[in-house]
C-alpha positions in Angstrom: 26.6 -6.3 -13.6 29.4 -4.0 -14.5 31.9 -4.2 -11.6 33.7 -1.1 -12.8 30.9 1.4 -12.3 30.0 2.5 -8.8 26.4 2.9 -8.1 25.7 6.3 -6.4 24.2 5.8 -2.9 21.1 7.8 -4.0 20.4 5.2 -6.7 21.0 2.2 -4.5 18.7 3.9 -1.9 16.1 4.3 -4.6 16.0 0.5 -5.2 16.2 -0.2 -1.5 13.2 2.1 -0.7 11.1 0.4 -3.4 12.1 -3.2 -2.4 11.5 -2.5 1.3 8.2 -0.6 0.7 9.4 2.7 2.1 7.5 5.4 0.1 8.5 8.1 2.7 12.2 7.3 2.1 11.7 7.0 -1.7 10.3 10.6 -2.1 13.1 12.1 0.0 15.7 10.9 -2.6 14.4 13.3 -5.2 15.2 17.0 -5.5 12.3 19.5 -5.2 12.3 20.1 -9.0 13.0 16.5 -10.1 11.2 14.9 -13.0 10.4 11.3 -13.8 9.6 10.1 -17.3 7.9 6.7 -17.5 5.7 5.1 -20.1 5.2 8.3 -22.1 4.2 10.4 -19.1 6.2 12.9 -17.0 5.8 13.5 -13.3 7.4 16.8 -12.2 8.0 17.8 -8.6 8.0 15.8 -5.5 4.2 15.7 -5.1 3.7 14.3 -8.7 6.6 11.8 -8.2 5.1 10.6 -4.9 1.8 10.0 -6.7 3.6 8.2 -9.6 5.6 6.1 -7.1 2.4 5.0 -5.3 0.4 4.2 -8.5 3.3 2.5 -10.4 5.5 0.9 -7.8 4.2 0.7 -4.2 0.5 -0.2 -4.9 1.8 -3.1 -7.1 4.4 -4.2 -4.5 7.1 -3.9 -7.1 10.6 -5.3 -6.4 13.7 -4.7 -8.6 16.7 -6.9 -9.1 19.7 -4.9 -10.5 21.1 -6.7 -13.5 23.5 -4.2 -15.0 25.0 -0.8 -14.3 26.6 1.5 -16.8 27.8 5.1 -17.1 25.9 7.1 -19.8 27.6 10.5 -19.9 26.6 12.3 -16.8 23.9 9.7 -16.1 24.0 6.3 -14.5 21.9 3.7 -16.3 20.6 0.6 -14.5 19.0 -2.4 -16.1 16.7 -4.0 -13.5 14.2 -6.9 -13.6 10.8 -6.0 -12.1 8.5 -8.3 -10.2 5.3 -7.5 -8.4 1.6 -7.8 -8.2 0.5 -6.4 -11.5 -1.0 -7.6 -14.8 1.8 -9.5 -16.4 -0.2 -10.3 -19.6 0.6 -6.9 -21.2 4.4 -6.9 -20.7 7.1 -9.2 -21.9 8.7 -11.6 -19.5 11.1 -11.0 -17.9 10.1 -7.4 -17.2 13.4 -5.6 -17.8 13.6 -1.8 -17.3 16.4 0.7 -18.1 16.5 3.5 -15.5 18.6 6.5 -16.3 19.4 8.6 -13.3 20.9 12.0 -13.0 22.0 12.8 -9.5 22.8 16.4 -8.5 23.6 17.7 -5.0 22.9 14.3 -3.4 19.4 14.0 -4.8 17.9 12.4 -7.9 17.1 15.2 -10.3 16.0 13.1 -13.3 14.8 9.6 -13.8 13.9 8.2 -17.2 12.3 4.7 -17.2 12.0 2.6 -20.3 11.1 -1.0 -21.0 14.2 -2.8 -22.3 
């Protein structure tokens, strides 16, 4: 983990909400017009992001371990290892994801999730 990059509290809270199974806390971290891009699909707005979070994270009891943090322009990029109750036959092990966050006004405005 890069010790020289400070993880914004909104991003740390994102991982805490997922790891502690708190969907109601998770959705409040996003701005009303936020977007999430994951696996070729885009969820726009809090209602769509809540549905994405339930289907992709909370229903599979996903947990993330942060491996690396880096600044990427006006974004913070986090590499995290994912564990959970999902079909692991279709993804490489370990399951490493790169999450690029843009935080504005104390809320996550953009999240781009890609398999690393």
